N, C-alpha and C positions, 0 to 999 in steps of 0.2 A: 463495817459496811463500806465497800469500795468497788470500783471498776478498775480492772487491770487491763491495759491495752498492750498487745504484743504483735510485733512483725519482725521478721528476720531475727537479729540478735538484740533488738531493742525492746524495752519494756518500761512502762510507767504505771504506778498505782495512783489512782485519783480517789481521794477520800475526804476532802474538805469541800463539800458542796455548798453553793451560794443559795440554794433553794431547799426547802424541806420536802418537796415533792420527789417521789422516786423518778429517776431519769428515763426508765424504760416503759414504753407503751406499745400496744399492738397497732400497726399502721392501718390495716384495712379490716374492720370488723363488720359484721352484718348490720343491716338496717331494717327497720319496720316502717312500712307506710300503710295507708288505709284506703280501701275502696270507697266509692260513693255511699255504699250501704254500711260502712263502718267496720268491714271485715279486715283484720290485720293480714298483711302480706309481707313475708320476710324475703330479703334479698341479700346477696353478698357473695363472696368468693367461695369456691368449693375446695380450695387448697388452704393449708394452714396459714393464717395471717403472719406476715413478717413483723419484726419488731423495729422500733425506732428509739434511739437514745437522744434526748434533747439535754445536752450536758452544759451546765453552768457551774464552773468549779474554780476554786482558789488554789494557786500553785506557788511553790517556792521556785527560785531560779533554776535549780537542777531539773525539777519536774517540767518547767516551761521548756527547757532545752530539749528534754527527751520527747515531749509531745510534738514539738516542731520537727524533730528528726523522724518520728513515727509518721507524721503526715507527709514529710518529704519522701520517705521510702515508699509509702503507699502510692503517692502520686507518680514517682519514678516507675514503679512496677506497673501501674495502670497504663501509663503512656508507652511502656515497653512491651505491652501485651503479656505480662507475666501475672502470676497469682498475686493480686493486690489485697487479698483479704487481711484484715486486722482481726486477730483473735481477741474477744472480749471475755474476760472472766468476771461475771457479774454476781457480786454478793450483796447488792443493794436490796434485792427482793427475791423471794422464791419464784421459781418457774413451776407451774402446776400442769399436770396432765394425767390422763388415765394410764394405768399400768399396762404394759411394761414401759419403763423409762426409755426415751428415744435420744436423749442428749447426754453429753459428757458432763460429769459433776465437777464443780469447781474444786481444785485441790484443797485438802484439809477440811472438807465439809462432808456431810452425810445426807442421805436420802431419808425422808420421812414418809412412811406409807400409812394411809388413812382410808376409811375409818377402821378402827380395830374391832373385832379380832380378824375380820376378813377384808383386807384392804383391796380397793379397786382403783385408787388414785395415789399419786405421789407428789410431794413437794421437795424441791432441792434447788441449790444454787447452781446455775448452769453456765456453760460456755457457748459462745456464739461466734460466727464469722460475719464481718461487716465491712462496709466501705464508708469513708467520709462522704457526706453529701455536700459539704462545703469546706473551705479552708477555715481552720480555727481563727477566731478573732480574739485579740488580747487587749487588756487595758491594765495599767499599773494602779494598784490600790494599796497604798502605804507599804506594808511589809510583804504583800503578796501580789501576784499577777492574777487578774481575772481572765478566764478563758471560756469562750462560748462556741459550741460546735454541735453538729448533729451527725450521728452514725446510723446507717440503715443496714439491717440484716440482709445478708446475701445467702447464707447457708447455715446448716446445723453443724456443730461439732458432734459427731455421732457417738452414741453410748458404746462403751466397750465392756 
């Protein structure tokens, strides 16, 4: 179970999380409200909701340095109007959708098609493109560094 962050020639694997909660959630999901007569009314976006990663992780010195460099490269590219997307390879939880699959699968993992024998849906570990929504914050915790930051999905890594 890990998140791999990549940009340019930089990569870091995050796998010691300070929280037992999965770091990825959907940012904007539909909502239900009720009329005066008690009739449910659904609302929400018509596009596929983007994902948010609220990351609270423990790092060794080398991982800390790589994360700082990844943020610096992202920020440099953002300010230079270049492609500032950070690729996230997320094996913390499955991505689920109807077939056919729309995203790239995390290397070394496989797609699970369900239900059998006539599958209509799939589960797999996916890749995403994202931006930092804030600079990572760090604190020293004995043998580790604590890091807290948020990434916001910008685009899919398309299925091939």
